[in-house]
C-alpha positions in Angstrom: 4.7 -0.3 7.2 6.2 0.2 3.6 7.6 -3.8 3.5 4.2 -4.9 5.5 2.1 -3.0 2.7 4.3 -4.1 -0.1 4.0 -7.6 1.3 0.3 -7.5 0.4 1.1 -7.4 -4.0 -1.3 -4.9 -4.7 -0.7 -2.1 -6.3 -2.4 1.2 -8.1 0.4 2.6 -10.4 -0.3 6.0 -11.6 1.6 7.3 -15.0 1.7 6.4 -18.4 0.9 3.5 -21.1 2.3 4.0 -24.3 2.9 2.0 -27.7 6.3 1.0 -28.2 7.7 0.1 -32.2 11.1 -1.5 -32.3 13.6 -3.9 -34.4 14.5 -6.8 -34.5 17.7 -8.5 -32.6 20.5 -6.1 -33.5 19.3 -4.4 -37.0 19.4 -0.7 -36.4 16.3 1.3 -38.0 17.7 1.9 -41.6 18.1 -1.6 -41.9 15.1 -3.2 -40.7 12.3 -4.8 -42.7 9.7 -5.5 -40.1 8.8 -4.2 -37.1 7.8 -5.1 -33.6 4.9 -3.7 -31.7 4.5 -4.0 -27.9 3.5 -2.6 -25.1 5.3 0.6 -23.4 5.3 3.3 -20.7 7.0 3.2 -17.5 4.2 3.0 -15.5 2.4 0.1 -17.7 5.8 -1.7 -17.8 6.1 -1.7 -13.7 2.1 -2.7 -14.0 2.5 -5.8 -16.6 5.8 -6.4 -14.5 4.2 -6.9 -11.4 1.2 -9.2 -12.8 3.3 -11.5 -14.6 5.2 -11.8 -11.2 1.9 -12.8 -9.9 0.8 -9.5 -8.0 -1.6 -7.4 -8.6 -1.7 -3.9 -10.7 -4.7 -1.3 -11.4 -3.0 1.6 -13.6 -4.7 5.1 -13.6 -3.7 7.5 -16.5 -5.5 8.8 -20.2 -5.2 7.2 -23.6 -6.0 8.3 -27.0 -9.3 8.0 -28.0 -8.2 6.0 -31.5 -6.9 2.4 -32.3 -3.3 3.0 -30.2 -5.7 3.9 -27.3 -7.4 0.8 -27.9 -4.2 -1.2 -28.0 -2.5 0.3 -25.0 -5.8 -1.1 -22.9 -6.1 -4.6 -24.6 -1.8 -5.1 -23.9 -2.6 -3.9 -20.3 -6.1 -6.4 -20.0 -3.6 -8.7 -21.6 -0.9 -8.4 -19.0 -3.7 -8.5 -16.0 -3.6 -5.1 -15.4 -6.7 -3.4 -14.5 -7.8 -0.2 -16.5 -10.9 0.8 -14.5 -9.2 3.8 -14.3 -7.6 3.7 -17.9 -9.8 6.9 -19.4 -9.8 7.6 -23.0 -9.5 11.1 -23.8 -10.1 12.8 -27.5 -9.2 15.5 -29.6 -5.7 15.9 -30.4 -4.1 14.3 -27.7 -2.0 11.2 -28.6 -0.6 8.3 -26.8 3.4 8.3 -26.4 4.8 6.6 -29.2 8.4 5.1 -29.1 10.7 3.8 -32.2 14.0 2.1 -30.7 16.8 -0.1 -31.9 17.5 -3.5 -30.7 21.5 -2.2 -30.2 23.4 -1.7 -27.4 26.1 0.2 -29.7 24.7 3.8 -31.1 21.6 2.8 -29.2 18.7 5.4 -30.8 15.4 5.0 -29.1 13.0 8.2 -30.6 10.2 9.2 -28.6 6.9 11.2 -29.7 5.8 13.0 -26.9 3.4 15.9 -28.4 0.2 16.7 -27.1 0.7 12.9 -24.7 -2.7 11.7 -23.5 -1.6 10.8 -20.4 -0.5 14.2 -19.3 -4.4 15.1 -20.1 -5.3 12.9 -16.3 -7.0 15.4 -14.4 -7.6 15.7 -10.6 -11.1 13.8 -11.3 -9.3 10.5 -12.8 -7.7 9.9 -9.0 -10.5 11.0 -7.4 -12.1 8.6 -8.2 -10.1 5.6 -7.1 -11.0 3.9 -3.9 -7.3 3.8 -2.4 -8.4 1.6 0.2 -8.7 -1.1 -2.1 -5.0 -1.4 -2.9 -1.7 -1.5 -0.5 0.4 0.8 -1.8 1.0 3.7 -4.5 3.3 3.7 -7.1 4.7 6.0 -9.8 7.5 7.2 -12.0 8.8 10.6 -12.7 7.3 11.3 -16.0 3.8 11.9 -14.6 5.0 14.9 -12.8 6.3 16.9 -16.1 3.2 18.3 -17.4 0.0 19.9 -16.5 -2.9 18.7 -15.5 -1.2 15.2 -14.9 1.6 17.0 -12.3 -1.3 18.6 -9.7 -3.4 15.3 -10.4 -0.1 13.2 -9.8 0.1 15.2 -6.2 -3.4 14.6 -5.6 -3.3 11.2 -5.7 -0.2 11.1 -3.2 -2.5 13.2 -1.2 -5.6 11.0 -1.4 -3.4 7.7 -1.1 -1.7 9.0 2.6 -5.1 9.8 3.5 -6.0 5.7 2.7 -2.8 5.0 4.6 -0.6 4.1 1.4 2.4 4.0 1.2 4.0 6.0 -2.2 6.3 4.3 -4.3 8.4 6.6 -6.9 10.9 5.9 -9.3 12.7 9.1 -10.3 12.7 8.7 -14.1 13.3 11.1 -14.9 13.1 12.4 -18.8 14.6 15.4 -20.2 12.7 15.6 -23.4 9.3 15.8 -21.2 9.9 19.1 -18.8 10.3 22.4 -20.2 13.2 23.0 -18.1 16.2 21.3 -16.0 15.1 23.9 -13.2 11.3 23.1 -12.9 12.5 19.0 -13.1 14.6 19.1 -10.0 12.3 21.5 -8.1 9.5 19.1 -8.5 10.8 15.5 -8.6 12.6 16.6 -5.3 9.3 17.4 -4.0 7.5 14.7 -4.9 10.7 12.5 -3.7 10.3 14.2 -0.1 6.7 12.8 0.3 7.8 9.1 -0.6 9.0 6.0 1.4 10.3 4.2 -0.7 12.4 5.9 -3.8 14.2 4.6 -6.8 16.3 6.2 -8.5 20.1 5.6 -10.4 23.1 7.8 -9.7 22.4 10.6 -12.9 18.7 11.0 -11.3 19.7 11.2 -7.6 22.7 13.7 -8.8 20.1 15.5 -10.7 18.1 16.5 -7.7 20.6 17.3 -5.6 22.4 20.2 -7.9 25.6 17.8 -8.7 26.6 14.3 -10.0 29.3 13.9 -6.7 26.2 14.7 -3.9 23.9 12.5 -5.3 24.6 9.6 -2.6 24.1 12.4 0.3 20.9 13.3 -0.9 20.0 9.6 -1.1 21.1 9.0 2.5 19.4 12.2 3.2 15.9 11.3 2.1 16.3 8.2 4.5 17.0 10.1 6.9 14.2 12.3 7.0 11.6 11.1 5.2 11.6 7.7 3.1 11.7 4.4 4.8 14.1 2.9 1.6 16.3 4.4 -1.0 17.6 2.4 -4.0 20.5 4.3 -5.4 21.2 2.4 -9.1 24.4 2.5 -10.2 24.3 0.9 -13.1 27.4 -2.3 -14.1 28.4 -1.1 -10.6 24.7 -2.7 -8.6 23.3 -0.5 -6.8 23.3 0.9 -2.7 20.4 0.0 -0.7 19.4 2.3 2.3 17.1 2.1 5.2 17.0 3.5 8.4 19.0 0.3 9.7 21.9 1.2 7.5 23.0 0.3 4.0 24.4 -2.2 1.6 25.3 -2.5 -1.6 25.0 -5.2 -4.4 25.6 -6.7 -7.4 24.2 -7.0 -11.3 23.6 -10.4 -13.1 26.1 -9.6 -16.3 24.1 -10.7 -20.1 24.6 -9.9 -23.5 22.3 -6.6 -23.7 20.1 -5.8 -26.5 18.9 -2.5 -25.5 18.9 -0.6 -22.3 14.9 -0.3 -22.2 12.5 -1.2 -19.7 15.5 -2.1 -17.3 14.3 -0.1 -14.8 10.6 -0.6 -14.9 11.7 -4.6 -14.5 13.6 -3.9 -11.2 11.0 -2.5 -9.8 7.9 -4.9 -10.4 11.0 -7.8 -9.9 11.8 -6.0 -6.5 8.1 -5.4 -5.1 6.6 -8.0 -5.9 9.6 -10.4 -4.2 9.2 -8.1 -1.3 5.3 -9.7 -1.4 6.5 -13.2 -1.8 8.8 -13.3 1.6 12.1 -12.9 0.2 14.7 -10.3 2.4 15.3 -7.7 1.2 18.8 -7.6 -0.2 17.4 -10.9 -2.3 14.7 -8.9 -3.2 17.3 -6.3 -4.8 19.0 -8.9 -6.5 15.5 -10.5 -8.0 14.9 -6.7 -9.2 18.3 -6.9 -11.2 17.9 -10.3 -12.5 14.7 -8.8 -13.9 16.4 -6.0 -15.1 19.0 -8.4 -16.8 16.2 -10.6 -18.6 14.2 -7.6 -20.2 17.8 -5.7 -21.7 18.7 -9.0 -22.8 15.3 -9.3 -24.7 13.6 -6.9 -27.2 10.6 -5.4 -26.3 9.3 -4.1 -22.8 6.7 -5.3 -21.5 6.5 -8.4 -23.4 9.9 -8.8 -22.2 9.4 -8.8 -18.3 9.6 -12.3 -16.8 7.4 -14.3 -15.2 8.0 -16.3 -12.2 9.2 -19.2 -14.0 11.7 -17.4 -16.7 12.4 -15.8 -13.5 13.9 -18.7 -11.7 15.6 -20.3 -14.0 17.5 -17.1 -15.2 18.6 -17.6 -11.5 19.3 -20.9 -11.3 21.6 -20.8 -14.5 23.2 -17.8 -14.7 26.6 -17.3 -11.9 25.8 -14.0 -10.9 26.0 -11.9 -9.4 28.7 -9.8 -9.6 30.5 -9.3 -6.3 29.2 -6.3 -3.9 
């Protein structure tokens, strides 16, 4: 069911859109004479990446009723993301804002999330979606960090499942968004247990399991019990893909990185669109890894996401991946 649904390449993505400010390549914040602006936010990045790679994506979220919110909507449309369910909210709620350096060593990423507009997504927002129009639902962990967004996201899970859609979950644990680690561990574990596909890194699975050394066991347990597919990412050591038929390990495509931002979002978009394009699961994971490498080697997040031409050129010229 999961891979067949992904093959239709039409996703409803639940989560945030934000605005990113970032320095030129190699420039630290204190030395910046200018900064660039781009679309950010994990769900928005995933949606933009899917569309750039030939898929379809619609975003469900709230944005601030101001020029920043208008910018986010305009950028989503620029990348081809359906904004029908992107709803402005007024008052003192503001879009999330990230300011980061395009450097790796000593990288600093400052994220402003006070009174975040996307956390105001409520049950009415997710209930207005016709889930039968899509083939799968994708979300990332940040959507569960506060109310009413948390309850709305779980409601979206229920509605999507009732419409026959599988759930795809990027754990994406961001401590600054949560009231406590204990709440985060409980809620993220509850979300993961409902999903057919879960993607996360070794730290995130370890966090949900209550100990870093228990993370891989947690990933395997999810496949034994509820999930069809789990991808356990290990940074430079590649990833372990776990299914009910077995598991396999894949390497990465080393590049000279400018920053860590956007890698996970690009991995997800590359993975699902490659499955949709008929690649084997192993090749799809590798193509997702290639997308992640492309993004970390360029400034920005959504602007750095590759299209098909760029992805194919990268794969044709890169000597990787590293041995699994």
